[in-house]
C-alpha positions as CSV (number, residue, x, y, z in Angstrom):
1,M,-12.8,14.5,24.6
2,T,-11.5,11.4,22.9
3,T,-10.2,8.6,25.1
4,A,-6.8,7.3,24.1
5,L,-6.9,3.7,22.9
6,D,-4.6,1.0,24.3
7,L,-2.9,0.0,21.0
8,R,-1.4,-3.1,22.8
9,D,-4.8,-4.6,23.3
10,P,-4.9,-7.8,21.2
11,A,-8.7,-7.4,20.7
12,L,-7.9,-4.5,18.3
13,W,-6.2,-6.9,15.9
14,A,-8.1,-10.1,16.6
15,A,-9.5,-12.2,13.8
16,D,-13.1,-11.7,14.9
17,R,-12.7,-7.9,15.1
18,G,-15.7,-6.4,13.3
19,Y,-16.1,-2.9,11.9
20,D,-19.7,-2.8,10.7
21,G,-21.4,0.4,11.7
22,E,-18.1,2.3,12.0
23,Y,-18.0,3.5,8.4
24,E,-20.2,4.2,5.4
25,T,-19.5,2.9,1.9
26,R,-20.0,5.7,-0.7
27,T,-19.3,6.3,-4.3
28,A,-18.5,9.4,-6.3
29,R,-18.2,10.1,-10.0
30,V,-14.7,11.4,-10.7
31,A,-14.1,12.3,-14.3
32,D,-15.3,9.2,-16.1
33,L,-15.0,6.7,-13.3
34,E,-17.0,5.6,-10.3
35,I,-14.7,5.8,-7.2
36,S,-15.8,3.9,-4.2
37,Y,-14.6,5.0,-0.7
38,L,-15.1,4.3,2.9
39,D,-16.0,7.3,5.1
40,W,-15.2,6.9,8.8
41,G,-16.3,9.4,11.3
42,A,-18.1,11.8,8.9
43,S,-20.4,13.0,11.7
44,G,-17.6,13.3,14.2
45,A,-15.7,16.3,15.6
46,A,-13.3,16.7,12.6
47,S,-14.2,19.4,10.1
48,A,-14.0,18.6,6.4
49,D,-11.9,21.8,6.0
50,A,-9.5,21.1,8.8
51,A,-6.4,18.9,9.2
52,G,-8.7,16.5,11.1
53,T,-9.3,14.6,7.8
54,V,-7.0,11.7,7.0
55,V,-6.9,9.9,3.6
56,L,-5.6,6.3,3.6
57,I,-4.4,5.0,0.2
58,H,-4.0,1.2,-0.2
59,G,-1.4,-0.7,-2.2
60,F,-1.3,-2.7,-5.3
61,N,-4.1,-5.3,-6.0
62,V,-5.8,-4.7,-2.6
63,Q,-8.6,-2.4,-1.6
64,A,-9.8,0.1,1.0
65,H,-10.7,-2.5,3.6
66,T,-7.1,-3.4,4.1
67,W,-7.0,-0.2,6.2
68,D,-10.0,-1.1,8.5
69,P,-8.0,-1.6,11.7
70,V,-6.0,1.6,11.2
71,A,-9.0,3.6,10.1
72,S,-10.9,2.5,13.2
73,V,-8.1,3.6,15.5
74,L,-7.9,6.9,13.7
75,A,-11.6,7.5,13.7
76,R,-11.9,6.6,17.4
77,S,-9.0,9.0,18.0
78,G,-11.1,11.9,16.6
79,Y,-10.2,12.0,13.0
80,R,-12.4,11.8,10.0
81,V,-11.0,9.1,7.7
82,L,-11.5,8.5,4.0
83,A,-10.3,5.3,2.4
84,P,-10.8,5.1,-1.3
85,D,-10.6,2.1,-3.6
86,L,-8.1,3.2,-6.3
87,R,-9.2,3.0,-9.9
88,G,-9.1,-0.6,-11.1
89,H,-9.3,-1.9,-7.5
90,G,-12.0,-2.9,-5.0
91,L,-15.4,-1.5,-6.0
92,S,-14.1,1.3,-8.1
93,G,-14.3,1.3,-11.9
94,W,-11.9,-0.2,-14.3
95,T,-10.5,1.8,-17.2
96,R,-8.5,1.5,-20.4
97,S,-6.9,4.9,-19.9
98,G,-4.2,3.6,-17.5
99,Y,-3.0,3.1,-14.0
100,H,-0.2,5.6,-13.5
101,V,0.3,7.1,-10.1
102,E,-0.6,10.6,-11.4
103,Q,-4.0,9.2,-12.5
104,F,-4.6,7.6,-9.1
105,G,-3.6,10.8,-7.4
106,D,-5.9,13.0,-9.6
107,D,-8.8,10.7,-8.8
108,I,-8.3,11.2,-5.1
109,A,-7.9,15.0,-5.6
110,G,-11.2,15.0,-7.5
111,L,-12.9,13.1,-4.8
112,L,-11.6,15.5,-2.1
113,D,-12.7,18.5,-4.2
114,Q,-16.2,17.1,-4.5
115,L,-16.4,16.6,-0.7
116,G,-15.2,20.2,-0.1
117,I,-12.0,19.1,1.7
118,G,-9.3,21.7,1.2
119,S,-6.6,20.2,3.5
120,C,-5.9,16.7,4.8
121,A,-3.2,14.4,5.9
122,V,-2.4,11.5,3.6
123,V,-1.2,8.0,4.5
124,G,-0.1,5.5,1.8
125,H,1.3,2.0,1.9
126,S,3.3,0.6,-1.0
127,L,1.7,1.7,-4.2
128,G,-0.4,4.0,-2.1
129,A,2.7,5.7,-0.8
130,R,3.7,6.5,-4.4
131,V,0.2,7.8,-5.1
132,G,0.5,10.0,-2.0
133,V,3.7,11.6,-3.3
134,A,2.1,12.3,-6.7
135,L,-1.0,13.8,-5.0
136,A,1.0,16.0,-2.7
137,G,3.3,17.1,-5.5
138,R,0.6,17.9,-8.0
139,R,-1.8,19.6,-5.5
140,P,0.3,21.9,-3.2
141,G,-1.8,23.0,-0.2
142,L,-4.2,20.0,-0.3
143,V,-1.9,17.7,1.6
144,S,-0.8,19.0,5.1
145,R,1.2,15.9,6.2
146,L,2.3,12.8,4.3
147,A,3.0,9.4,5.9
148,L,4.7,6.8,3.6
149,S,4.8,3.1,4.4
150,D,7.7,1.2,2.8
151,T,7.8,2.8,-0.6
152,G,8.4,6.2,-2.1
153,P,9.6,7.7,-5.4
154,E,11.5,4.5,-6.2
155,V,11.4,0.8,-5.3
156,L,14.5,-1.4,-5.0
157,R,14.8,-3.8,-7.9
158,A,14.4,-6.8,-5.6
159,G,11.0,-5.4,-4.4
160,A,9.9,-4.7,-8.0
161,K,10.7,-8.3,-8.9
162,R,8.8,-9.5,-5.9
163,A,5.7,-7.4,-6.7
164,T,5.8,-8.8,-10.3
165,A,6.0,-12.3,-9.0
166,F,3.0,-11.7,-6.7
167,G,1.1,-10.2,-9.5
168,K,1.8,-13.1,-11.9
169,A,1.0,-15.6,-9.1
170,R,-2.4,-14.0,-8.7
171,L,-3.1,-14.2,-12.4
172,D,-2.0,-17.8,-12.6
173,R,-4.0,-18.8,-9.5
174,R,-7.3,-17.9,-11.3
175,G,-9.5,-18.2,-8.2
176,F,-10.7,-20.0,-5.1
177,N,-13.7,-22.3,-4.6
178,T,-14.5,-21.0,-1.1
179,R,-13.5,-18.2,1.3
180,Q,-12.0,-20.7,3.7
181,E,-9.7,-21.8,0.9
182,A,-8.8,-18.2,0.3
183,L,-8.2,-17.6,4.0
184,A,-5.8,-20.5,4.2
185,Y,-3.9,-19.2,1.2
186,Y,-3.5,-15.7,2.7
187,Q,-2.3,-17.2,6.0
188,E,0.3,-19.3,4.1
189,I,1.8,-16.6,1.9
190,H,1.6,-13.8,4.4
191,A,2.8,-15.3,7.7
192,G,3.3,-12.6,10.3
193,W,0.2,-10.5,9.6
194,A,-2.1,-9.7,12.5
195,P,-5.0,-12.1,12.4
196,V,-7.7,-9.6,11.5
197,Y,-6.0,-8.9,8.1
198,Y,-6.5,-12.5,6.9
199,E,-10.2,-12.2,7.6
200,L,-10.4,-8.8,5.9
201,H,-8.7,-10.2,2.7
202,A,-11.0,-13.2,2.6
203,R,-14.1,-11.0,3.0
204,H,-13.3,-8.0,0.8
205,Q,-10.5,-8.9,-1.6
206,L,-12.5,-11.2,-3.8
207,R,-15.6,-11.2,-6.1
208,L,-17.7,-14.1,-7.3
209,N,-17.3,-14.4,-11.1
210,W,-19.7,-16.0,-13.6
211,A,-18.1,-19.4,-13.2
212,G,-18.7,-19.4,-9.5
213,K,-15.1,-18.8,-8.6
214,L,-13.8,-16.2,-6.1
215,V,-11.3,-14.1,-8.0
216,D,-9.4,-10.9,-7.2
217,R,-11.4,-7.7,-7.5
218,A,-8.6,-5.8,-9.2
219,D,-8.4,-5.3,-12.9
220,P,-5.9,-7.8,-14.3
221,D,-4.3,-4.9,-16.3
222,C,-3.1,-3.5,-13.0
223,F,-0.4,-6.1,-13.2
224,W,1.6,-3.7,-15.4
225,I,2.0,-1.3,-12.4
226,T,4.8,-3.7,-11.3
227,R,6.6,-3.7,-14.6
228,S,7.9,-1.0,-17.0
229,A,4.7,1.1,-16.8
230,G,5.2,1.5,-13.1
231,R,8.9,2.2,-13.3
232,A,8.2,4.9,-15.8
233,D,6.5,6.9,-12.9
234,D,9.8,7.1,-11.0
235,A,11.3,10.2,-12.6
236,A,8.1,12.2,-12.0
237,L,7.8,11.0,-8.4
238,W,11.4,12.1,-7.6
239,E,10.5,15.6,-9.0
240,Y,7.3,15.7,-7.0
241,A,9.3,14.8,-3.8
242,R,11.6,17.7,-4.4
243,R,8.6,20.1,-4.7
244,I,7.0,18.9,-1.4
245,S,7.6,21.2,1.6
246,I,5.4,19.5,4.2
247,P,6.3,17.1,7.0
248,V,6.9,13.6,5.6
249,L,7.1,10.4,7.8
250,F,8.7,7.4,6.0
251,M,8.4,4.1,7.8
252,Y,10.3,1.2,6.2
253,G,10.7,-2.4,7.1
254,A,14.1,-3.6,8.3
255,T,13.7,-6.9,6.2
256,S,11.7,-5.4,3.3
257,E,12.9,-6.0,-0.2
258,Y,11.3,-2.8,-1.4
259,T,13.3,-0.2,0.5
260,D,16.5,0.0,2.7
261,A,18.4,2.6,4.7
262,P,20.4,3.9,1.7
263,L,17.2,4.5,-0.3
264,A,15.6,6.1,2.7
265,E,18.6,8.5,2.8
266,R,18.1,9.4,-0.8
267,F,14.4,10.1,-0.1
268,G,15.5,12.4,2.7
269,V,17.6,14.4,0.4
270,A,14.7,14.8,-2.0
271,F,12.0,15.6,0.5
272,G,14.1,18.0,2.5
273,P,14.4,19.0,6.2
274,L,10.9,18.1,7.2
275,F,11.5,14.4,6.3
276,E,11.8,11.7,9.0
277,A,12.7,8.1,8.3
278,V,11.9,5.3,10.9
279,E,13.1,1.7,10.5
280,M,10.5,-0.8,11.7
281,P,11.4,-4.4,12.8
282,C,9.4,-6.1,10.1
283,G,9.0,-6.7,6.4
284,H,7.1,-4.8,3.7
285,Y,3.6,-4.9,5.2
286,I,4.2,-2.7,8.2
287,P,0.5,-1.8,8.9
288,R,-0.4,-5.5,8.8
289,E,2.7,-6.9,10.6
290,L,3.0,-4.3,13.3
291,P,-0.4,-2.5,13.4
292,A,0.0,-1.2,17.0
293,E,3.4,0.2,16.4
294,F,2.4,1.6,13.0
295,C,-0.7,3.4,14.6
296,A,1.4,4.7,17.5
297,R,3.9,6.3,15.1
298,L,1.2,7.6,12.8
299,L,-0.9,9.2,15.6
300,A,2.2,10.9,17.0
301,F,3.1,12.2,13.6
302,L,-0.5,13.5,12.9
303,S,-0.7,15.3,16.2
304,A,2.8,16.9,16.1
């Protein structure tokens, strides 16, 4: 029997919180790409064919380790957790074929097929939420529950402009000389995150390039996700939302520029009667700003 965690314990979100030994880093060949993923709790009680598997999908320009605190809580609560690096992100391969949400979703579906997972819950933040909608809409029966963090089939124009500005700033920044320099940067631009997330970014977000600089792992071409190429996905995502007939939890930040209450109401009309929207007292980065509250909502949703 799994012992319930005290999500209010500051040690869960402390800067020195380590996760080594709690997961395995694995790779799979999906179509023509190497997809890297973290596997938490593969030997635990959850069956690969049961709803005890949870897939965590990260957002734009980050990677699977941004989920480490949430993945640890879920794994220690009895779930098997898979956290893939999306194509063009983290340790997964880059491609010239594109970075549309349907392609991201198909990669994850292919990974799950290889692992023999026929049903799972899916949790996505930001871009990952949009990928989750595409995955659930394109593969009926594969996704049993869908939790979306602060985005969905559409993003407010202010949020799209903010994402574009962030993407451009990353390209203009070029790189860091040291991880301490990177850590200070993340602390400055993302005030309000739980301390552990700064450390995770500084450790996993960057790669050492040929010039000895620490640069983002993501393919620079992913920048176009925040522009017209990303907006072109909206129409298909609205259609997928109307097809979905599973429970959907939508958490959105009260001060987020990406979503608001009227947009949440529109999502509810599209997703139907099994949709629930919850406003959280924070900005866009709900899992990093309010990790305890996010996990509490998520665990209740998964076990309902």
